[in-house]
DRENNU-779584 format. One line per 8 residues: number of its first residue (from 1); their letters; for each residue z, x, y of C-alpha. Coordinates in Angstrom, 2 decimals. Layout:
// DRENNU-779584
NUM = a = Z X Y  ...
//
This chain:
// DRENNU-779584
1 = mrlngeis = 82.74 120.90 93.61  83.00 116.55 93.05  86.09 115.07 93.92  85.88 112.77 90.71  86.62 109.50 92.23  90.34 110.79 92.67  89.94 110.77 96.79  90.63 107.61 97.46
9 = hllneeve = 88.89 106.06 100.58  90.75 104.16 103.35  89.19 101.14 103.45  88.86 98.16 105.71  88.31 99.78 109.09  90.05 98.04 112.45  87.32 95.21 113.29  88.56 95.99 117.19
17 = eeeaeetv = 87.15 93.11 119.73  87.30 93.55 123.39  90.64 93.81 124.67  93.07 93.71 127.80  94.08 97.54 128.28  96.31 99.86 130.29  95.70 103.46 130.00  97.52 106.44 131.15
25 = pvtslspp = 95.48 108.90 132.73  93.89 111.88 130.96  93.45 114.86 133.16  89.75 115.86 132.67  88.63 118.47 131.15  85.67 121.03 132.28  83.29 121.72 128.78  83.61 125.10 127.69
33 = pplqklvv = 81.02 127.92 128.31  77.45 126.96 127.72  77.50 129.75 124.45  80.43 129.12 123.29  80.62 125.97 120.64  83.45 123.32 119.54  82.67 122.63 115.85  84.15 119.49 114.60
41 = gyaltskk = 84.41 118.83 111.05  84.65 115.25 109.43  85.54 113.58 106.19  85.28 110.11 107.09  84.18 107.11 105.36  80.66 106.27 105.18  82.03 102.72 107.68  84.35 104.77 109.88
49 = vksflqpk = 81.42 107.17 110.92  79.51 104.19 111.43  81.91 102.70 113.90  83.53 106.06 115.74  80.68 108.60 115.83  78.59 106.78 118.02  75.33 107.81 119.69  77.05 107.80 123.30
57 = leglarkk = 80.14 109.37 121.91  77.73 112.35 120.07  75.80 112.29 122.98  79.14 113.48 125.57  79.94 115.43 122.93  77.47 117.45 123.19  77.09 117.93 126.76  81.00 119.53 126.44
65 = giifvaid = 80.35 121.66 123.93  81.48 119.58 120.88  79.37 119.78 117.42  80.44 116.96 114.82  79.44 118.15 111.17  79.51 116.11 107.80  81.94 117.74 105.80  79.78 117.16 102.49
73 = hcqpllsq = 82.43 116.34 99.06  80.15 117.86 97.07  80.81 121.44 97.92  83.68 123.42 98.35  85.22 122.80 101.47  85.83 126.77 101.34  82.19 127.20 101.18  81.48 125.13 104.46
81 = gpfdivlh = 81.93 125.86 108.15  83.14 127.60 109.92  85.25 124.96 111.38  87.20 125.03 114.46  88.69 121.06 113.75  89.07 119.24 110.59  89.20 115.59 111.32  89.25 113.48 108.36
89 = kltgkewq = 91.07 109.68 107.12  91.05 110.29 103.67  93.70 110.11 100.78  94.72 111.13 97.89  96.08 114.36 95.62  93.26 116.21 95.30  91.96 116.08 98.86  95.22 117.13 99.94
97 = qiledyle = 95.13 120.20 97.80  91.93 121.12 99.00  93.17 120.86 102.82  96.26 122.86 101.84  94.02 125.31 99.89  91.57 125.60 102.95  94.38 126.22 105.75  95.56 129.07 103.66
105 = khpevtvl = 92.51 130.52 103.81  91.86 129.72 107.58  95.30 129.17 109.02  92.84 129.27 112.82  91.73 125.51 112.32  93.66 122.64 113.68  93.70 120.00 111.17  93.46 116.10 112.61
113 = dppasikh = 95.78 115.36 110.61  97.91 116.65 108.13  97.86 114.89 104.68  101.34 115.11 104.59  102.30 113.42 107.40  99.83 110.65 106.93  101.14 109.78 103.74  104.82 108.61 105.44
121 = lhnrqsml = 102.54 105.84 107.11  101.75 104.80 103.12  104.81 102.93 102.39  105.86 100.41 105.09  109.20 101.19 104.53  109.18 105.24 105.77  106.58 103.91 108.28  109.27 103.07 110.49
129 = qdvadlnl = 111.98 104.36 109.26  111.43 107.38 112.26  111.44 104.24 115.15  114.41 102.56 113.45  116.47 106.18 113.68  114.74 106.69 117.35  116.84 103.75 118.14  114.88 103.82 121.78
137 = sdcygkvg = 117.26 102.22 124.79  116.89 102.96 128.49  116.39 101.21 131.82  112.75 100.17 130.36  113.95 97.82 127.42  115.00 98.65 123.88  112.47 99.48 120.79  114.00 98.70 117.72
145 = iprqlvit = 112.17 97.03 114.33  112.75 93.53 112.82  115.65 93.78 110.36  113.52 94.36 106.84  114.34 94.25 102.97  112.53 96.18 100.52  111.72 94.62 97.23  110.41 97.24 94.23
153 = kdpssipd = 110.41 94.39 91.18  111.62 91.48 89.68  111.04 88.09 92.24  113.37 86.31 91.03  116.31 88.53 92.15  114.57 87.92 95.50  116.15 84.83 97.01  119.38 86.43 95.97
161 = avrkaels = 118.85 89.49 97.48  117.89 88.45 100.80  121.41 86.29 100.85  123.12 89.50 100.63  121.35 90.24 103.25  121.59 87.74 105.73  117.89 87.95 106.25  117.26 84.91 108.42
169 = lplvvkpl = 113.60 82.60 107.49  111.14 82.87 107.60  110.29 86.46 106.06  106.83 88.28 107.43  106.28 89.11 103.39  103.93 92.94 103.74  102.92 94.56 100.44  105.14 97.96 100.44
177 = vadgsaks = 102.00 100.01 99.58  99.68 99.85 102.76  96.68 102.31 101.94  94.22 100.77 103.63  93.09 98.98 100.79  92.43 94.87 101.15  95.84 94.76 99.09  97.38 96.41 101.84
185 = helslafd = 96.24 94.15 104.15  97.16 91.03 103.14  100.16 89.30 105.01  101.91 85.98 104.33  105.28 83.45 105.77  107.70 82.75 103.41  109.79 79.78 105.26  112.13 78.53 102.13
193 = evslsild = 114.71 80.42 99.41  112.80 78.78 96.13  108.75 80.41 97.76  110.38 83.77 97.47  110.10 83.57 93.77  106.75 83.34 93.30  106.18 86.98 95.50  104.62 89.65 93.94
201 = pplvlqef = 106.48 93.15 93.95  106.20 95.98 95.66  106.86 94.23 99.05  108.48 94.31 102.72  110.23 91.52 103.70  110.76 91.29 107.75  112.80 88.85 109.99  109.75 87.03 111.99
209 = vnhggvlf = 110.98 87.66 115.35  109.13 84.85 117.69  106.73 86.88 120.05  104.81 84.23 122.09  101.97 84.71 119.62  101.09 87.80 121.50  101.21 91.51 120.19  100.49 94.66 121.75
217 = kvyivgea = 98.39 97.48 120.42  99.04 100.97 121.69  96.28 103.02 120.66  97.35 107.35 121.08  94.87 110.22 121.14  97.37 113.09 121.86  99.19 112.49 124.77  96.47 109.68 126.00
225 = ikvvrrfs = 97.79 105.86 125.58  95.86 102.27 125.92  97.28 99.45 125.00  95.69 96.32 124.53  96.82 92.35 124.31  96.20 90.45 121.23  96.96 86.84 119.67  98.93 87.19 117.14
233 = lpdvnkre = 100.97 84.69 114.44  102.22 81.83 116.43  105.83 81.10 117.27  107.68 79.15 114.52  110.45 76.23 115.34  113.46 78.50 113.28  115.39 74.85 114.36  113.72 72.82 112.04
241 = psnntgvf = 112.99 74.53 109.43  111.93 71.65 107.18  108.86 71.00 108.89  107.44 74.18 107.04  107.97 74.94 103.25  106.08 77.49 100.65  104.51 80.49 101.43  101.51 80.87 103.60
249 = qfprvsca = 98.57 83.48 103.67  97.62 84.63 106.40  93.95 86.57 107.33  94.14 89.89 108.10  96.08 89.30 111.63  93.91 92.93 112.94  90.31 91.40 111.94  91.19 87.46 112.56
257 = aasaddae = 93.32 88.49 115.70  90.67 87.64 119.41  91.54 89.25 122.16  94.61 87.38 124.63  92.36 89.16 128.19  91.13 85.97 129.61  94.07 84.11 128.11  95.96 81.58 130.15
265 = ldpsiael = 99.56 82.85 129.24  102.82 82.65 130.25  102.99 85.95 132.33  106.09 86.81 130.77  104.86 86.67 127.80  101.34 88.39 128.78  103.23 90.98 130.75  102.67 94.57 129.34
273 = pprpllen = 105.55 96.87 127.89  106.07 99.59 130.53  104.68 102.33 130.79  107.07 104.98 131.37  108.85 103.15 127.90  105.40 103.73 125.91  104.86 107.24 127.04  108.66 108.23 125.70
281 = larelrhr = 108.46 105.91 122.52  104.87 107.70 121.93  105.83 111.48 122.83  109.10 111.03 120.25  107.16 109.40 117.70  104.30 111.94 117.45  107.13 114.55 117.59  108.65 112.65 114.39
289 = lglqlfni = 105.38 111.86 112.47  103.46 114.66 113.15  100.32 112.79 114.29  98.07 112.94 117.02  95.82 109.46 116.15  97.96 106.33 115.60  98.78 102.84 116.82  101.48 101.32 117.34
297 = diirehgt = 102.03 97.36 117.02  104.67 96.52 119.27  105.80 92.61 120.16  108.51 91.61 122.55  110.68 88.98 121.46  110.18 85.41 122.50  112.58 84.84 125.64  113.04 88.34 126.31
305 = kdrfyvid = 111.77 90.54 128.97  113.08 94.12 127.89  113.50 93.79 123.70  110.32 95.30 122.08  109.90 95.29 117.97  107.28 97.87 115.85  106.05 95.83 113.40  103.58 98.55 112.19
313 = inyfpgys = 102.28 101.70 112.51  98.66 102.79 111.13  96.23 106.51 111.44  92.96 106.74 113.51  93.05 103.43 113.98  89.95 102.01 115.11  88.89 103.85 118.47  85.44 102.94 119.10
321 = kmpgyehi = 85.70 99.25 121.30  88.39 100.81 123.47  86.50 101.56 126.78  86.24 105.12 127.83  87.20 106.12 124.48  84.35 108.84 124.18  85.86 110.80 127.17  89.58 110.29 125.84
329 = ftdfllgl = 88.43 111.65 122.26  86.65 115.23 123.84  89.43 115.20 126.67  91.89 114.99 123.39  89.05 117.37 121.22  88.95 120.23 124.03  92.36 120.45 124.97  93.56 121.14 121.48
337 = vrsklkrc = 91.46 124.28 121.29  92.54 125.63 124.86  96.34 125.12 123.76  95.63 126.60 120.63  93.92 129.78 122.85  96.13 129.75 125.51  99.56 130.52 122.57  97.04 133.09 120.69
345 = cflrlpis = 96.00 135.05 123.91  99.12 136.96 124.28  100.29 137.39 120.35  96.66 139.18 120.51  97.58 141.77 122.44  98.36 145.21 121.14  102.72 145.75 121.04  101.92 148.21 123.52
353 = nqsiffll = 100.24 145.95 126.01  102.88 143.09 125.11  105.79 145.93 126.56  103.79 146.51 129.37  103.45 142.79 130.14  106.51 142.49 129.89  108.23 145.45 131.97  105.58 144.53 134.68
361 = tstfivli = 107.04 141.45 134.70  110.72 141.88 134.59  110.07 144.71 137.79  108.33 142.54 139.57  111.29 139.63 138.94  113.76 142.53 139.55  112.16 143.63 142.89  112.00 139.77 144.59
369 = lrqihavf = 115.62 139.52 143.96  115.96 142.48 145.91  114.71 140.98 148.94  116.07 138.02 148.66  119.66 139.72 148.79  118.63 142.29 151.39  117.26 139.40 153.41  120.53 137.60 152.31
377 = vcafwl = 122.62 140.36 153.92  120.79 140.85 157.07  121.40 138.03 158.04  125.16 137.41 157.28  125.79 140.80 159.25  123.35 138.97 162.24
//
């Protein structure tokens, strides 16, 4: 079944550089038995295949019993496989329907990730709403989002809307739709009210937060976290706004930004966010977004130690340039299947066997409690 061009591919894959990093250790998983193979069907753009499915990853995967199989977009998905996992980065109503039909017939297959959850990140308003609702604050810091305003039409009304929302200039200008297209990655900085009326809605206006020109990319693969440091937009002197006017368009920051690994930076700027804070944030967002593969762009407000802002979230970012991504990703895939097997093992037992299991367990617990009680009684009388 040909998709007739209705499936829109996510373009402009992340271009990664060598970066400073911090990795949350991932428990090493031994490969499955030699006769057991984990089959991962993938539906990715050709650019994503080239950057992600590198020989080192495929070689390590084979050693661990994992086989990557390309999904043929011109053939019905139901006629392909069987798959244990479907890994994809495609969008569109038709593709979503194809996956839903497939899961209805094969509920045992894991899809990374659910299309409905991915779609949540295609709108920059809903993208950050979960972070705002979370309002994460603990002893390690506080995480929020910049104040922002959504504009859907009528550019001439933007200056008045900004005044009513009491947003401070300059404002970061981003397209409302974040679908991976070239347009969705356009980024501008508006310095004065006059220039706001020449913008092109629909868009999101975010208050610019000075952050020392450094952002932190937090890559998430299941429960594994890797943090890298990158150069970002430079700070702005907000006390002298007259020095800058108009709208300044930036190249795509993720592509143009260089690694800040070897740069001589102020320690207060270069210091990575506390790991416990990031673990808490990643855990909450995995649950709220329903995603396993994504990255978070975080900045620290300049002049503070523990005030952080999430400015962007991306699904299935470029992992290939992260040292050790092959081990992290293959361990993650194996962990998914093993967790599912553990959950299914007991449910597959006949009802009579389940009853016997509960009976034996309960009897064992009662006997142990009686023994403990007897010991205490003896001790009391002695």
